[in-house]
C-alpha positions in Angstrom: -60.4 27.0 89.5 -59.9 29.6 86.8 -61.9 32.9 87.2 -63.3 35.6 85.0 -64.8 38.8 86.5 -64.7 37.1 89.9 -66.6 34.0 88.8 -65.1 30.6 88.5 -65.4 29.6 84.8 -68.0 26.8 85.5 -70.0 29.4 87.4 -69.9 31.6 84.3 -71.2 28.8 82.2 -74.0 28.2 84.7 -74.8 31.9 84.8 -75.0 32.1 81.0 -77.4 29.1 81.1 -79.6 30.6 83.9 -79.6 34.0 82.2 -80.8 32.6 78.9 -83.4 30.7 80.8 -84.5 33.8 82.6 -84.9 35.5 79.2 -87.0 32.6 77.9 -89.2 32.7 80.9 -89.9 36.5 81.0 -89.3 37.5 77.4 -90.3 34.5 75.2 -90.5 36.8 72.2 -86.8 37.7 72.7 -85.8 34.0 73.3 -87.8 33.0 70.1 -85.9 35.6 68.1 -82.5 34.6 69.5 -83.1 31.0 68.6 -84.8 31.6 65.3 -87.9 29.7 66.5 -91.4 30.8 65.7 -94.0 29.7 68.3 -97.4 28.9 67.0 -100.1 30.4 69.2 -100.3 30.5 73.0 -99.2 26.9 73.4 -96.1 27.7 71.3 -95.2 30.5 73.7 -95.7 28.2 76.6 -93.2 25.8 75.0 -90.7 28.7 74.7 -91.3 29.6 78.4 -90.9 26.0 79.5 -88.1 24.7 77.4 -86.0 27.8 76.8 -87.1 29.5 80.0 -87.7 27.2 83.0 -85.5 24.3 81.8 -82.4 26.4 81.2 -83.1 28.6 84.3 -83.4 25.6 86.5 -80.3 23.9 85.0 -78.1 26.8 85.5 -79.5 28.0 88.8 -79.3 24.6 90.4 -75.5 24.3 89.4 -74.9 27.8 90.9 -76.9 27.1 94.0 -75.5 23.7 94.9 -72.0 24.0 93.4 -72.3 20.3 92.8 -69.8 19.0 90.3 -72.4 16.6 88.9 -74.7 19.6 88.3 -72.0 21.4 86.2 -71.2 18.2 84.4 -74.8 17.6 83.5 -75.3 21.1 82.2 -72.1 20.8 80.3 -73.1 17.6 78.7 -76.5 19.1 77.7 -74.7 22.1 76.0 -72.3 19.6 74.3 -75.3 17.7 73.1 -76.9 20.8 71.7 -73.7 21.6 69.8 -73.5 18.0 68.5 -77.1 18.1 67.3 -76.5 21.4 65.5 -73.4 19.8 63.8 -75.6 16.9 62.7 -78.1 19.5 61.2 -75.2 21.2 59.4 -74.3 18.0 57.6 -77.7 16.1 57.3 -79.8 19.1 56.6 -77.0 21.0 54.8 -77.8 24.0 57.0 -74.3 25.7 56.7 -75.1 29.1 57.8 -73.1 31.6 59.8 -75.9 31.4 62.4 -75.4 27.6 62.8 -71.6 28.0 62.8 -71.9 30.6 65.6 -74.4 28.4 67.4 -71.9 25.5 67.4 -69.2 27.7 68.7 -71.3 29.3 71.4 -72.8 26.0 72.6 -69.4 24.3 72.7 -67.9 27.2 74.5 -70.6 27.1 77.2 -70.1 23.4 77.5 -66.4 23.8 77.9 -66.9 26.4 80.7 -69.2 24.1 82.5 -67.1 20.9 82.0 -63.6 22.3 82.3 -64.0 25.6 84.2 
């Protein structure tokens, strides 16, 4: 496998996933700002912690822990799905911002690390 800073590239993609999840879990305000989402009340903060926190942390950590090819593939497909969903928004919602373009590139890059690393 290819490596970067001592990590296999698929491990790097999983580490990015887990790190973003950790941010969502312990710093939901930072995760909300990073994703441009505004939680509504305590339930909204819970949603940030659950979805951007626990979900991403578990997804990335499980791949790192098990080193199972299917775990990396599943995480990669999820990131590719996020990039595809954002592309749909670019065209359907006419949301052609630099933020969305950067999001597509970032999500596709993490997907590529996980799928082809």
